[in-house]
MARKOLFI-356574 format. One record per residue (C-alpha): x negated, y negated, z negated; residue number from 0. Coordinates in steps of 0.25 Angstrom, whole numbers, plus 5000, padded with zeros to 4 digits. Layout:
((X Y Z) NUM);
...
***
This chain:
((5045 4999 4987) 0);
((5056 5002 4997) 1);
((5058 5015 5003) 2);
((5059 5014 5018) 3);
((5064 5026 5027) 4);
((5058 5029 5040) 5);
((5068 5037 5049) 6);
((5069 5043 5063) 7);
((5081 5045 5070) 8);
((5092 5056 5068) 9);
((5089 5070 5073) 10);
((5074 5066 5072) 11);
((5064 5071 5082) 12);
((5049 5072 5079) 13);
((5045 5058 5082) 14);
((5056 5053 5073) 15);
((5051 5061 5061) 16);
((5036 5059 5064) 17);
((5038 5044 5066) 18);
((5045 5042 5053) 19);
((5035 5050 5045) 20);
((5023 5042 5052) 21);
((5029 5029 5051) 22);
((5032 5031 5036) 23);
((5017 5034 5034) 24);
((5013 5021 5041) 25);
((5023 5012 5034) 26);
((5019 5018 5020) 27);
((5005 5014 5024) 28);
((5007 5000 5028) 29);
((5018 4997 5018) 30);
((5016 5003 5005) 31);
((5026 4994 4998) 32);
((5037 5003 5004) 33);
((5039 5018 5005) 34);
((5042 5023 5019) 35);
((5049 5036 5020) 36);
((5051 5044 5033) 37);
((5064 5051 5034) 38);
((5073 5059 5044) 39);
((5087 5056 5045) 40);
((5092 5070 5049) 41);
((5087 5084 5049) 42);
((5076 5089 5058) 43);
((5078 5101 5067) 44);
((5071 5114 5064) 45);
((5061 5113 5075) 46);
((5057 5099 5071) 47);
((5055 5104 5056) 48);
((5047 5116 5061) 49);
((5038 5107 5069) 50);
((5036 5097 5057) 51);
((5032 5109 5048) 52);
((5023 5114 5058) 53);
((5016 5101 5060) 54);
((5015 5098 5045) 55);
((5024 5086 5045) 56);
((5033 5084 5034) 57);
((5047 5080 5038) 58);
((5053 5067 5033) 59);
((5064 5067 5022) 60);
((5078 5067 5026) 61);
((5086 5054 5024) 62);
((5101 5057 5028) 63);
((5104 5042 5029) 64);
((5100 5028 5026) 65);
((5113 5024 5019) 66);
((5110 5019 5004) 67);
((5113 5030 4994) 68);
((5117 5031 4979) 69);
((5102 5035 4976) 70);
((5097 5022 4982) 71);
((5104 5014 4970) 72);
((5104 5025 4960) 73);
((5098 5022 4946) 74);
((5088 5032 4941) 75);
((5090 5037 4927) 76);
((5077 5032 4921) 77);
((5085 5029 4909) 78);
((5094 5041 4904) 79);
((5100 5043 4890) 80);
((5103 5056 4883) 81);
((5117 5060 4879) 82);
((5114 5060 4864) 83);
((5109 5046 4864) 84);
((5116 5037 4854) 85);
((5123 5024 4859) 86);
((5114 5016 4850) 87);
((5101 5023 4857) 88);
((5107 5020 4870) 89);
((5109 5006 4867) 90);
((5095 5004 4863) 91);
((5090 5010 4877) 92);
((5098 5000 4885) 93);
((5096 4987 4877) 94);
((5088 4981 4888) 95);
((5097 4986 4900) 96);
((5111 4991 4899) 97);
((5113 5000 4911) 98);
((5128 5002 4915) 99);
((5125 5018 4915) 100);
((5115 5027 4910) 101);
((5113 5042 4913) 102);
((5115 5051 4901) 103);
((5108 5065 4899) 104);
((5109 5076 4890) 105);
((5094 5081 4890) 106);
((5092 5082 4905) 107);
((5106 5084 4909) 108);
((5114 5072 4915) 109);
((5127 5069 4907) 110);
((5132 5057 4914) 111);
((5131 5041 4914) 112);
((5133 5033 4901) 113);
((5139 5019 4905) 114);
((5141 5006 4897) 115);
((5156 5008 4900) 116);
((5155 5021 4892) 117);
((5149 5014 4880) 118);
((5159 5003 4881) 119);
((5170 5012 4881) 120);
((5165 5020 4869) 121);
((5163 5007 4861) 122);
((5176 5001 4865) 123);
((5184 5014 4861) 124);
((5177 5014 4847) 125);
((5180 5000 4845) 126);
((5194 5001 4849) 127);
((5196 5014 4840) 128);
((5188 5011 4828) 129);
((5185 4996 4829) 130);
((5170 4999 4827) 131);
((5159 5008 4832) 132);
((5155 5018 4821) 133);
((5147 5028 4828) 134);
((5136 5028 4839) 135);
((5139 5039 4849) 136);
((5129 5046 4858) 137);
((5129 5043 4873) 138);
((5136 5057 4876) 139);
((5148 5052 4869) 140);
((5148 5039 4876) 141);
((5148 5044 4891) 142);
((5161 5043 4898) 143);
((5167 5048 4911) 144);
((5156 5050 4922) 145);
((5159 5045 4936) 146);
((5156 5053 4949) 147);
((5142 5057 4952) 148);
((5135 5052 4964) 149);
((5125 5058 4973) 150);
((5112 5051 4975) 151);
((5113 5053 4990) 152);
((5127 5047 4991) 153);
((5129 5035 4999) 154);
((5128 5021 4992) 155);
((5142 5018 4996) 156);
((5147 5031 4990) 157);
((5141 5027 4977) 158);
((5146 5013 4977) 159);
((5160 5018 4980) 160);
((5159 5027 4968) 161);
((5159 5015 4959) 162);
((5170 5008 4966) 163);
((5182 5015 4959) 164);
((5174 5019 4947) 165);
((5173 5014 4933) 166);
((5160 5020 4931) 167);
((5147 5011 4929) 168);
((5138 5022 4933) 169);
((5138 5035 4941) 170);
((5128 5046 4941) 171);
((5120 5050 4953) 172);
((5116 5064 4957) 173);
((5107 5071 4967) 174);
((5115 5084 4969) 175);
((5116 5088 4954) 176);
((5105 5080 4949) 177);
((5107 5067 4942) 178);
((5098 5057 4948) 179);
((5103 5043 4943) 180);
((5115 5034 4942) 181);
((5122 5022 4949) 182);
((5129 5010 4943) 183);
((5138 5000 4950) 184);
((5127 4991 4951) 185);
((5119 5000 4960) 186);
((5129 4998 4971) 187);
((5129 4983 4971) 188);
((5119 4982 4983) 189);
((5118 4992 4994) 190);
((5104 4997 4997) 191);
((5098 5000 5011) 192);
((5088 5010 5015) 193);
((5076 5004 5023) 194);
((5073 5012 5035) 195);
((5063 5012 5047) 196);
((5068 5019 5060) 197);
((5058 5027 5069) 198);
((5061 5033 5082) 199);
((5074 5027 5084) 200);
((5081 5014 5083) 201);
((5096 5017 5085) 202);
((5106 5017 5073) 203);
((5113 5029 5079) 204);
((5100 5037 5078) 205);
((5095 5033 5065) 206);
((5097 5038 5051) 207);
((5112 5037 5046) 208);
((5115 5024 5038) 209);
((5104 5016 5045) 210);
((5114 5005 5046) 211);
((5113 5003 5031) 212);
((5098 5003 5031) 213);
((5087 4992 5032) 214);
((5080 4996 5045) 215);
((5066 4991 5044) 216);
((5059 4996 5056) 217);
((5061 5004 5069) 218);
((5050 5012 5076) 219);
((5055 5018 5089) 220);
((5052 5022 5103) 221);
((5067 5023 5108) 222);
((5076 5013 5115) 223);
((5081 5002 5106) 224);
((5095 5002 5101) 225);
((5092 4997 5087) 226);
((5101 4994 5076) 227);
((5104 4980 5071) 228);
((5097 4976 5059) 229);
((5098 4965 5049) 230);
((5083 4962 5048) 231);
((5072 4962 5057) 232);
((5064 4975 5058) 233);
((5051 4980 5064) 234);
((5054 4988 5077) 235);
((5043 4996 5084) 236);
((5050 5001 5097) 237);
((5040 5006 5108) 238);
((5042 5014 5120) 239);
((5033 5025 5116) 240);
((5035 5040 5116) 241);
((5036 5042 5101) 242);
((5039 5034 5089) 243);
((5027 5040 5082) 244);
((5018 5033 5093) 245);
((5024 5020 5088) 246);
((5021 5024 5073) 247);
((5007 5028 5077) 248);
((5005 5014 5084) 249);
((5010 5008 5071) 250);
((4999 5015 5063) 251);
((4989 5009 5073) 252);
((4995 4995 5072) 253);
((4994 4996 5057) 254);
((4979 5001 5058) 255);
((4982 5014 5051) 256);
((4978 5028 5056) 257);
((4989 5038 5053) 258);
((4985 5049 5043) 259);
((4983 5063 5050) 260);
((4997 5068 5045) 261);
((5004 5055 5051) 262);
((4996 5056 5064) 263);
((5001 5071 5065) 264);
((5015 5066 5063) 265);
((5014 5055 5073) 266);
((5008 5064 5083) 267);
((5019 5074 5081) 268);
((5030 5063 5084) 269);
((5023 5058 5096) 270);
((5021 5072 5103) 271);
((5035 5076 5099) 272);
((5042 5064 5105) 273);
((5033 5063 5118) 274);
((5033 5078 5120) 275);
((5018 5079 5118) 276);
((5016 5066 5126) 277);
((5024 5072 5138) 278);
((5036 5064 5137) 279);
((5038 5052 5146) 280);
((5040 5043 5134) 281);
((5025 5045 5131) 282);
((5017 5033 5132) 283);
((5002 5031 5132) 284);
((5003 5026 5118) 285);
((5009 5039 5114) 286);
((4998 5047 5120) 287);
((4987 5039 5113) 288);
((4994 5039 5100) 289);
((4996 5054 5101) 290);
((4981 5056 5105) 291);
((4977 5048 5093) 292);
((4986 5055 5083) 293);
((4982 5069 5088) 294);
((4967 5065 5086) 295);
((4971 5061 5071) 296);
((4977 5075 5070) 297);
((4965 5081 5076) 298);
((4973 5088 5087) 299);
((4977 5084 5101) 300);
((4990 5080 5107) 301);
((4992 5093 5115) 302);
((4988 5102 5104) 303);
((4997 5095 5094) 304);
((5008 5094 5104) 305);
((5008 5109 5107) 306);
((5008 5112 5092) 307);
((5020 5104 5090) 308);
((5028 5109 5102) 309);
((5024 5124 5100) 310);
((5033 5123 5088) 311);
((5045 5120 5095) 312);
((5056 5131 5094) 313);
((5063 5135 5107) 314);
((5078 5130 5108) 315);
((5083 5144 5109) 316);
((5078 5147 5094) 317);
((5084 5134 5088) 318);
((5098 5130 5084) 319);
((5104 5122 5095) 320);
((5111 5111 5088) 321);
((5099 5109 5079) 322);
((5089 5109 5090) 323);
((5098 5099 5098) 324);
((5100 5089 5086) 325);
((5085 5090 5082) 326);
((5082 5078 5091) 327);
((5095 5073 5095) 328);
((5097 5058 5098) 329);
((5111 5050 5100) 330);
((5113 5039 5110) 331);
((5125 5030 5112) 332);
((5128 5024 5126) 333);
((5141 5019 5132) 334);
((5149 5024 5121) 335);
((5144 5038 5122) 336);
((5135 5046 5112) 337);
((5124 5055 5118) 338);
((5115 5064 5110) 339);
((5102 5069 5116) 340);
((5093 5080 5109) 341);
((5080 5084 5114) 342);
((5072 5097 5111) 343);
((5058 5101 5114) 344);
((5054 5115 5119) 345);
((5042 5122 5125) 346);
((5050 5129 5135) 347);
((5063 5128 5143) 348);
((5063 5142 5148) 349);
((5073 5147 5138) 350);
((5083 5136 5141) 351);
((5094 5146 5146) 352);
((5093 5153 5133) 353);
((5098 5142 5124) 354);
((5104 5131 5134) 355);
((5119 5136 5132) 356);
((5117 5136 5117) 357);
((5111 5122 5116) 358);
((5122 5116 5126) 359);
((5132 5121 5116) 360);
((5125 5115 5104) 361);
((5124 5102 5112) 362);
((5139 5102 5112) 363);
((5139 5104 5097) 364);
((5130 5093 5095) 365);
((5138 5084 5104) 366);
((5150 5086 5096) 367);
((5144 5085 5083) 368);
((5138 5072 5086) 369);
((5150 5066 5093) 370);
((5142 5064 5106) 371);
((5147 5062 5120) 372);
((5135 5069 5126) 373);
((5124 5078 5120) 374);
((5111 5082 5127) 375);
((5099 5090 5124) 376);
((5085 5088 5131) 377);
((5076 5101 5130) 378);
((5062 5097 5133) 379);
((5051 5107 5136) 380);
((5038 5099 5131) 381);
((5029 5109 5139) 382);
((5035 5108 5153) 383);
((5040 5094 5151) 384);
((5054 5098 5155) 385);
((5068 5096 5149) 386);
((5082 5102 5149) 387);
((5094 5094 5146) 388);
((5107 5100 5139) 389);
((5119 5092 5140) 390);
((5133 5093 5134) 391);
((5145 5091 5144) 392);
((5146 5076 5148) 393);
((5149 5068 5160) 394);
((5135 5061 5160) 395);
((5128 5074 5163) 396);
((5130 5073 5178) 397);
((5122 5060 5178) 398);
((5110 5065 5172) 399);
((5098 5066 5182) 400);
((5094 5080 5179) 401);
((5096 5093 5186) 402);
((5107 5103 5180) 403);
((5101 5116 5176) 404);
((5115 5121 5171) 405);
((5127 5116 5165) 406);
((5123 5105 5155) 407);
((5108 5108 5157) 408);
((5099 5099 5164) 409);
((5085 5100 5169) 410);
((5075 5089 5166) 411);
((5061 5091 5171) 412);
((5050 5081 5165) 413);
((5061 5075 5156) 414);
((5055 5074 5142) 415);
((5060 5062 5135) 416);
((5074 5061 5130) 417);
((5072 5046 5127) 418);
((5065 5042 5140) 419);
((5070 5052 5151) 420);
((5083 5058 5146) 421);
((5090 5047 5138) 422);
((5090 5037 5150) 423);
((5097 5047 5159) 424);
((5107 5051 5149) 425);
((5111 5036 5147) 426);
((5111 5034 5162) 427);
((5120 5046 5163) 428);
((5131 5039 5154) 429);
((5133 5028 5164) 430);
***
């Protein structure tokens, strides 16, 4: 049984999180031969965490990267020996298999690894000194110098390199201060690869770190295609819908499966979040029908559930600016330039003057930290269907088709979608 990780993009929004959770549920139902695990590849903003808690949705586990790690090739210590065990007793234990190294314990305390080299050195020394072996020692007396300790979450290549200039046959593996297993040279003969499914994105630059080393099995997305090159054919479902969660729900229907009520709530949350309660211009009739069906499964209405969701949004004035900006922040590359666009939803823009200056400064911080040429923040009032755009200083600002409210602040009435309305204008402004 293989573990397959389902991940959304970096700086995940609600659609990214919810589609990963729901698609893992579907895949576990239709493919019980494997285990599908929803993950997030970066930390969520405080506002999103609060919303998930309010709605009773458990956040996916955090997977820092998809690079193979020492833990992926580590040998568990189902066989361990005690330090006071005699060599003859040890020999009887390993008559069928002769491991190159075994963990040694004194009670429950880990002492180190006993290698076949330790035994060979002891035997050769006795034969050289005495011409015979007269006494049978205990394991504790045989143990030689120990190599470096590896951490389970260290990269595979780091573990492999630890053996390159080492004479040791085995190295112990720890998770912080706890011994969890060991590795031998044989563990590093073949490089493992994670199996991943991408949802709500298809570009390598937006994906989990290390995705280039992974086996990408599927892509489920509703954005423009700029997909990575793969070595094998894969299943791709890319549709021009308002939410990836809508695609996932349609996949439930195609497989003849009615999502459980909890999964229906997850899907409804993702759809209403990404379509701004079906008000975004990216919304399609399929999104509307899917949301209505899911709301019925949850014994609520689209309007009631949407209002509950967005009533929990904190105003930007009370949030930490850099965290708010990067909570839903996407990177784009065009004409050799790197552009970042964040989006925040609010329920009023009346307090804009109270936080705009602070957020413009924070936007400059994000631009520098991410190595960007241009950084923007779209602040969308989901009630009045009105947005404001904050921008760092950049030549392309003057090409944007929006009226200037104040320096680096633009007015965008009826603009709701970063993907469909703002991004094309930003890309056009670069030419």
